[in-house]
C-alpha positions as CSV (number, residue, x, y, z in Angstrom):
1,M,-11.7,37.9,-19.6
2,E,-14.0,35.3,-17.8
3,R,-10.8,34.3,-15.3
4,Y,-11.1,38.7,-15.0
5,A,-14.1,38.4,-14.1
6,V,-13.8,35.9,-11.3
7,V,-11.1,37.9,-9.5
8,E,-13.0,41.1,-9.4
9,L,-16.0,39.8,-8.5
10,A,-14.5,37.7,-5.6
11,D,-12.4,40.5,-4.6
12,E,-15.3,43.2,-4.4
13,A,-17.6,39.7,-2.2
14,T,-14.5,39.7,0.3
15,E,-14.9,43.9,0.4
16,A,-18.7,44.0,0.4
17,L,-18.3,41.0,3.3
18,K,-15.5,43.2,5.7
19,L,-18.5,45.5,5.3
20,E,-21.6,44.8,5.8
21,R,-19.5,43.1,9.5
22,S,-18.5,46.7,9.8
23,G,-22.1,47.7,9.5
24,E,-21.9,49.3,5.7
25,R,-24.1,46.7,5.0
26,E,-26.2,49.3,1.7
27,E,-22.6,50.6,0.9
28,A,-21.1,46.4,1.0
29,L,-25.1,45.5,-1.1
30,R,-23.5,48.8,-3.3
31,R,-20.5,47.8,-4.3
32,L,-21.4,43.8,-4.8
33,N,-24.8,44.1,-6.8
34,L,-22.4,46.9,-9.2
35,S,-19.7,43.8,-9.6
36,I,-22.5,41.1,-10.3
37,N,-24.0,43.0,-12.9
38,R,-21.1,44.5,-14.4
39,N,-19.4,41.0,-14.3
40,A,-22.2,39.2,-15.1
41,P,-21.3,38.5,-19.3
42,Y,-18.7,36.0,-18.0
43,I,-19.1,34.6,-14.8
44,S,-21.9,31.2,-15.0
45,A,-24.8,31.1,-14.9
46,Q,-24.9,29.5,-11.4
47,E,-21.9,31.4,-10.0
48,N,-24.2,34.4,-11.1
49,L,-27.4,32.5,-8.6
50,K,-24.2,32.3,-5.6
51,Y,-23.1,35.6,-5.8
52,Q,-26.8,36.8,-5.8
53,A,-28.1,35.0,-3.1
54,R,-25.4,36.0,-0.4
55,S,-26.2,39.3,-2.1
56,D,-29.5,38.5,-0.4
57,R,-28.3,37.5,2.8
58,M,-26.3,40.5,2.9
59,K,-29.9,42.6,3.3
60,S,-31.4,40.8,6.2
61,G,-27.8,40.7,8.2
62,M,-25.2,38.1,8.5
63,T,-24.5,35.6,11.2
64,E,-20.8,35.3,11.8
65,S,-21.1,32.0,10.7
66,D,-22.6,32.6,7.2
67,R,-19.5,35.2,6.6
68,K,-16.7,32.5,6.9
69,Q,-18.3,30.2,4.9
70,S,-18.9,33.3,2.3
71,Q,-15.5,33.6,2.6
72,Y,-14.4,30.1,2.5
73,D,-16.4,29.9,-0.7
74,I,-15.8,33.1,-2.4
75,Y,-11.2,31.8,-0.9
76,Q,-12.1,28.5,-3.2
77,Q,-13.4,30.0,-5.8
78,K,-10.5,32.1,-6.6
79,R,-8.7,28.7,-6.3
80,K,-10.5,27.0,-8.3
81,K,-9.6,29.1,-11.4
82,E,-6.4,28.6,-10.3
83,E,-5.3,25.5,-10.9
84,K,-7.1,25.5,-14.2
85,E,-4.2,28.0,-15.0
86,E,-1.5,26.1,-14.2
């Protein structure tokens, strides 16, 4: 279940970033927070804090560089889990 939680949360975070960028900040927050809460039992406390911080930044609006860094971090997290499985 841990692997599914990581992927599902990363995918939702990616979608939330797209929504935030298009100005749909409230929907982005709703989706990301729902996914964080749903997957919290299956992810590490450190990952939970990272996603919570990302959610908090979305509340006030993200800069383009913050969005890019967030997207890169999400990509790296998914990739790290894929490498562990191989």
